C-alpha positions in Angstrom: -12.1 -33.4 -48.8 -10.3 -30.5 -47.1 -10.6 -32.0 -43.5 -7.8 -34.6 -43.9 -5.7 -32.3 -46.0 -5.8 -29.5 -43.4 -4.9 -32.1 -40.7 -2.0 -33.3 -42.7 -0.8 -29.7 -43.0 -1.0 -29.3 -39.3 1.0 -32.5 -38.7 3.6 -31.2 -41.1 3.9 -27.8 -39.2 4.2 -29.8 -35.9 6.9 -32.0 -37.4 9.0 -29.0 -38.3 8.7 -27.1 -35.0 11.7 -28.7 -33.5 14.7 -26.8 -35.1 18.0 -25.3 -34.3 21.4 -24.5 -35.6 25.1 -24.6 -34.4 27.7 -21.8 -34.3 31.3 -22.8 -34.1 33.3 -20.0 -32.4 36.6 -21.8 -32.5 38.3 -24.9 -33.9 40.9 -27.4 -32.6 41.6 -28.6 -36.1 45.1 -27.7 -37.4 45.3 -25.4 -40.5 47.4 -26.1 -43.5 50.1 -23.7 -42.2 50.7 -25.9 -39.2 52.2 -28.7 -41.4 56.1 -29.3 -41.3 58.0 -27.8 -44.1 61.9 -27.8 -44.8 63.5 -24.4 -44.3 67.1 -23.7 -45.9 69.7 -22.7 -43.5 71.5 -19.3 -44.0 75.2 -19.1 -45.0 77.8 -19.2 -42.1 78.3 -15.7 -40.5 75.2 -14.2 -42.0 72.2 -12.9 -40.0 69.1 -15.0 -40.2 66.4 -13.5 -42.3 63.2 -12.7 -40.4 60.1 -13.5 -42.1 56.7 -12.3 -40.9 54.6 -15.4 -40.2 52.0 -16.1 -42.9 48.5 -15.5 -42.0 46.3 -18.7 -42.0 44.1 -19.1 -45.1 41.1 -19.5 -42.8 41.3 -17.6 -39.6 39.8 -19.5 -36.6 38.7 -17.1 -33.9 37.7 -17.8 -30.3 34.9 -15.7 -28.8 37.5 -13.6 -26.9 39.4 -13.1 -30.2 36.3 -12.0 -32.0 35.6 -9.4 -29.3 39.1 -8.1 -29.3 39.1 -7.8 -33.2 35.8 -5.9 -33.1 37.2 -3.4 -30.5 40.4 -2.8 -32.5 38.3 -2.2 -35.7 36.2 0.3 -33.8 39.2 2.1 -32.5 40.8 2.2 -36.0 37.5 3.7 -37.4 37.3 6.3 -34.7 40.9 7.4 -35.4 40.2 8.0 -39.0 37.2 10.3 -38.2 39.0 13.6 -39.0 37.5 17.0 -40.0 38.1 18.4 -43.3 40.5 20.9 -41.8 42.6 18.2 -40.4 41.6 18.7 -36.7 40.3 15.9 -34.6 36.6 15.7 -33.6 35.6 17.5 -30.5 35.0 15.2 -27.5 31.8 15.2 -25.6 28.1 14.5 -26.1 26.0 15.9 -29.0 22.4 15.7 -29.7 21.7 13.8 -32.9 18.3 14.0 -34.6 16.7 10.5 -34.7 15.0 9.3 -37.9 12.7 6.5 -39.1 12.5 3.6 -36.7 14.8 5.1 -34.1 12.3 8.1 -33.6 9.3 5.7 -33.5 11.1 3.5 -30.9 12.0 6.5 -28.8 8.3 7.4 -28.6 7.2 3.8 -27.9 5.2 3.6 -24.6 7.3 2.1 -21.9 4.9 -0.8 -21.4 5.7 -2.0 -25.0 9.4 -1.8 -24.3 9.0 -3.8 -21.1 6.9 -6.4 -23.0 9.7 -6.8 -25.6 12.2 -7.3 -22.9 10.0 -10.3 -21.5 10.7 -12.3 -24.6 13.0 -15.3 -23.9 15.4 -15.5 -26.9 16.9 -18.8 -25.7 13.9 -20.8 -26.9 13.6 -22.9 -30.0 10.4 -25.0 -29.8 6.8 -24.1 -30.6 5.8 -24.7 -27.2 8.4 -22.3 -25.9 7.1 -19.7 -28.4 3.5 -20.4 -27.0 4.9 -19.7 -23.5 6.5 -16.4 -24.6 3.2 -15.4 -26.1 1.4 -16.2 -22.8 3.8 -14.3 -20.7 3.8 -11.3 -22.9 0.0 -11.4 -23.4 -0.7 -11.5 -19.6 1.6 -8.5 -19.1 -0.2 -6.5 -21.7 -3.7 -7.8 -20.6 -5.1 -4.4 -19.6 -3.0 -2.2 -22.0 -4.9 0.3 -24.2 -3.5 2.5 -27.0 -4.6 5.1 -29.6 -2.4 4.8 -32.5 -4.2 3.1 -35.5 -2.4 1.2 -38.1 -3.8 0.2 -41.5 -2.0 -2.2 -43.6 -1.8 -5.8 -44.9 0.1 -8.5 -43.0 0.2 -12.3 -43.6 1.7 -14.4 -40.9 1.3 -18.1 -39.9 1.0 -18.2 -36.1 1.2 -14.5 -35.6 2.5 -13.3 -32.3 3.5 -10.0 -30.6 7.2 -10.8 -31.3 6.6 -10.8 -35.1 5.2 -7.2 -35.2 7.0 -3.9 -35.7 6.2 -1.2 -33.2 3.6 0.6 -35.3 1.9 -2.7 -36.0 1.9 -3.5 -32.2 0.3 -0.2 -31.4 -2.1 -0.6 -34.1 -3.2 -3.9 -32.8 -3.7 -2.7 -29.3 -5.6 0.2 -30.5 -7.9 -2.0 -32.4 -8.3 -4.3 -29.4 -9.1 -1.3 -27.2 -12.2 -0.5 -29.5 -13.2 -4.0 -29.9 -13.4 -4.5 -26.1 -15.8 -1.4 -26.1 -18.1 -3.1 -28.7 -16.6 -1.4 -31.9 -15.7 -4.1 -34.2 -13.5 -2.5 -36.8 -11.8 -4.1 -39.8 -8.2 -5.3 -39.4 -5.9 -7.6 -41.4 -6.7 -11.3 -40.5 -3.3 -12.0 -39.0 -3.7 -9.5 -36.3 -7.3 -10.6 -35.6 -5.8 -14.1 -34.9 -3.8 -12.7 -32.1 -6.9 -11.6 -30.3 -8.3 -15.1 -30.7 -5.1 -16.6 -29.4 -5.3 -14.3 -26.3 -8.8 -15.6 -25.4 -7.8 -19.2 -26.0 -5.0 -18.6 -23.3 -7.7 -16.7 -21.0 -5.8 -13.4 -21.6 -8.4 -10.8 -21.1 -11.0 -13.1 -19.6 -11.8 -14.3 -16.1 -11.9 -18.0 -16.9 -12.5 -20.5 -19.7 -16.3 -19.9 -19.9 -15.7 -16.1 -20.0 -13.2 -16.8 -22.9 -15.7 -18.8 -24.8 -18.4 -16.2 -24.5 -16.0 -13.5 -25.8 -15.0 -15.7 -28.7 -18.7 -16.1 -29.6 -19.1 -12.3 -29.4 -16.1 -12.0 -31.8 -17.6 -14.4 -34.1 -20.9 -12.4 -34.2 -19.4 -8.9 -34.2 -16.4 -9.6 -36.5 -17.1 -12.6 -38.8 -20.8 -12.3 -39.0 -20.5 -8.7 -40.1 -18.5 -9.8 -43.2 -15.0 -9.0 -41.8 -12.5 -12.0 -41.8 -12.9 -15.1 -43.9 -14.5 -18.6 -43.8 -11.3 -20.4 -42.9 -11.1 -18.3 -39.7 -14.6 -19.3 -38.9 -13.8 -22.9 -39.3 -10.7 -22.6 -37.1 -12.8 -20.7 -34.5 -15.6 -23.3 -34.3 -13.1 -26.1 -33.9 -10.9 -24.2 -31.3 -14.1 -23.2 -29.2 -15.0 -26.9 -28.8 -11.4 -27.9 -28.0 -11.1 -25.1 -25.5 -14.3 -26.3 -23.8 -13.1 -29.9 -23.7 -9.6 -29.3 -22.4 -11.0 -26.9 -19.8 -13.4 -29.5 -18.5 -16.6 -27.5 -19.1 -19.8 -29.5 -18.9 -20.7 -31.2 -22.3 -23.9 -29.2 -22.6 -21.8 -26.0 -22.5 -19.3 -27.4 -25.0 -22.1 -28.3 -27.4 -23.1 -24.6 -27.5 -19.9 -23.7 -29.0 -19.3 -26.8 -31.3 -19.8 -26.8 -35.0 -23.7 -27.2 -35.5 -23.0 -29.3 -38.7 -20.9 -31.8 -36.7 -23.4 -32.0 -33.8 -26.1 -32.7 -36.4 -24.2 -35.4 -38.1 -23.3 -37.0 -34.7 -27.1 -37.0 -33.8 -28.1 -38.5 -37.2 -25.5 -41.4 -36.7 -26.8 -42.2 -33.4 -30.4 -42.4 -34.7 -29.5 -44.7 -37.7 -27.3 -46.8 -35.4 -30.3 -47.7 -33.1 -33.3 -47.1 -35.4 -35.8 -49.1 -33.1 -35.3 -46.4 -30.4 -36.4 -43.6 -32.7 -39.5 -42.5 -34.7 -40.0 -42.6 -38.3 -39.6 -38.8 -38.6 -36.3 -38.9 -36.8 -35.0 -41.7 -39.0 -36.0 -39.8 -42.1 -34.3 -36.5 -41.0 -31.1 -38.5 -40.2 -31.2 -40.1 -43.7 -31.5 -36.6 -45.3 -28.5 -35.3 -43.1 -26.2 -38.2 -44.1 -26.9 -38.8 -47.7 -30.4 -38.0 -48.9 -30.5 -34.3 -49.6 -33.1 -34.7 -52.4 -35.4 -36.8 -50.3 -37.7 -34.0 -49.2 -38.4 -33.2 -52.9 -39.3 -36.8 -53.7 -42.8 -37.2 -55.3 -43.4 -39.9 -52.5 -42.8 -37.2 -49.8 -44.5 -34.4 -51.7 -47.5 -36.6 -52.4 -47.9 -38.4 -49.1 -46.2 -36.1 -46.4 -45.4 -37.8 -43.2 -46.7 -41.2 -44.6 -44.2 -40.9 -47.4 -41.3 -40.1 -45.0 -42.3 -43.1 -42.9 -41.9 -45.4 -45.9 -38.2 -44.5 -46.3 -37.7 -44.8 -42.5 -39.2 -48.3 -42.5 -37.0 -49.4 -45.3 -33.9 -48.3 -43.3 -35.2 -50.0 -40.1 -36.0 -53.3 -41.9 -32.6 -53.3 -44.0 -30.6 -52.4 -40.9 -32.1 -55.4 -38.9 -31.6 -58.0 -41.7 -28.8 -57.0 -44.0 -25.3 -58.5 -43.3 -22.3 -58.7 -45.6 -19.2 -60.4 -44.3 -20.5 -60.1 -40.7 -20.9 -56.5 -40.9 -24.3 -54.6 -40.4 -25.8 -52.2 -42.9 -24.8 -49.4 -40.6 -21.2 -50.4 -40.3 -21.0 -50.8 -44.0 -22.3 -47.3 -44.6 -20.5 -45.5 -41.9 -17.6 -47.7 -40.5 -16.9 -48.1 -36.8 -16.6 -45.7 -34.0 -12.8 -45.5 -33.8 -10.2 -43.8 -31.6 -7.3 -41.8 -32.9 -4.7 -39.4 -31.6 -6.2 -35.9 -30.9 -4.2 -32.8 -30.5 -6.4 -30.0 -29.2 -5.5 -26.5 -30.1 -2.4 -27.7 -32.0 -2.8 -25.3 -34.8 -3.2 -22.3 -32.4 -0.8 -20.5 -30.2 -1.9 -22.0 -27.0 0.2 -22.6 -23.8 -1.1 -25.4 -21.7 -0.3 -24.4 -18.1 -1.8 -27.4 -16.3 -2.1 -31.0 -17.1 -5.6 -32.2 -17.6 -7.1 -34.9 -15.3 -7.3 -38.4 -16.8 -10.7 -39.5 -17.8 -13.3 -39.7 -20.6 -15.4 -36.7 -21.9 -18.6 -37.7 -23.6 -19.6 -34.9 -25.9 -22.7 -36.8 -27.4 -23.8 -40.4 -28.3 -21.3 -40.6 -31.2 -18.4 -38.5 -30.0 -16.1 -38.7 -26.9 -12.6 -37.6 -25.8 -10.3 -39.2 -23.5 -7.0 -38.2 -21.6 -4.5 -40.7 -20.2 -1.2 -38.9 -20.7 -2.1 -38.1 -24.3 -5.5 -37.1 -25.8 -7.7 -39.5 -28.0 -10.8 -38.8 -29.9 -13.4 -41.4 -30.6 -15.9 -40.9 -33.3 -17.2 -41.8 -36.7 -14.8 -40.3 -39.3 -16.6 -38.9 -42.3 -13.7 -40.1 -44.7 -14.7 -43.7 -43.8 -18.3 -43.3 -44.9 -19.5 -45.2 -47.9 -22.0 -42.6 -49.2 -22.3 -44.5 -52.6 -23.8 -47.4 -50.7 -26.4 -45.3 -48.7 -27.3 -43.2 -51.8 -27.8 -46.4 -53.7 -30.1 -47.8 -51.1 -32.2 -44.6 -51.1 -32.3 -44.4 -54.9 -33.6 -47.9 -55.2 -36.1 -47.3 -52.4 -37.3 -44.2 -54.3 -37.4 -46.2 -57.7 -39.5 -49.1 -56.2 -41.9 -46.6 -54.3 -42.6 -44.6 -57.5 -43.5 -47.7 -59.4 -45.7 -49.2 -56.7 -47.5 -45.8 -56.0 -47.4 -44.8 -59.9 -45.8 -41.4 -59.0 -43.6 -39.2 -61.1 -41.3 -40.3 -63.8 -39.7 -43.7 -63.6 -36.1 -43.8 -62.4 -33.3 -45.8 -64.0 -32.2 -48.9 -62.1 -28.6 -48.8 -60.8 
């Protein structure tokens, strides 16, 4: 099941986000040369022999010493630059043709240079990197360019700071066209930067405008065959999380949530309270949660809605009467509605600027979120489902009904 695997990957990434290193510019530890040694005295009347002090095996430099050494080395190098005829180089400024990256940097728009200067290099945590992205993104919010770049790039958590100049200009050129409705192909890593921008309300008036533009991106970019399935899964997840943390109404959040998740939640709510729902609703819920083959059953094909009602009535009766070790049939099949830690937008570059208000967010009858210093999610987790039990009940129902109604071939008892 990919869901827990991806979640564990995200946890591993977060666990490794706090990192750093130490540089020692000087040391107070004595070197070997500082140890005491016997020195023979010179003969009477002779001059003492002067010996140059030995250089330590490992030279410990202070920061000032490092600077002085670099300056001395540079001066020595300059002194050795002599023309072939033995004369010293002429003093004064000379034009030197730029090549490669230096030429490209010299032609970079000033706006890009200013953006790069905004990056705070003193940061080490993932949250600080997210803040850098937000600050730079807001600064470049309205920037446009016309320098396309075509190439392949693979980055995890891509940001502006990771890109070379030509890649930066290529991204902003692509974004300029996209904002005008022209969805062009681009490497997935650069497309993720656009998604991160909208999650941070960069290029959008508010959270609702961000979600609307994310949906336009899904239709214009992903639905046209550009991008990949993993990006769509991330986008669906992030749009719901963005709606929740922004406090949008639940009905608005459901517009952007994964339809399969909402369908599963609705089916769970129906089977949990079967007395409150019709036979048709119960049958559809059984199909969603474990009976994909039920619509092709000879019982349903031969009797239509009456055949569906037979399956629904079996569930309603068994749910009311069956108990095992104090647990209902529903709990045995789907577990309990449990709370667990929820980290919204944790696997995206997202800078939380304001602390959410404490409270509970009811997405639907089987799914809610709460914030009280940390976020928690309360739902039925699919990895806890006992599908074998549900499928066994439906198989036995099908077997008995075929015998009673004399329909189709006989099924093997399990």
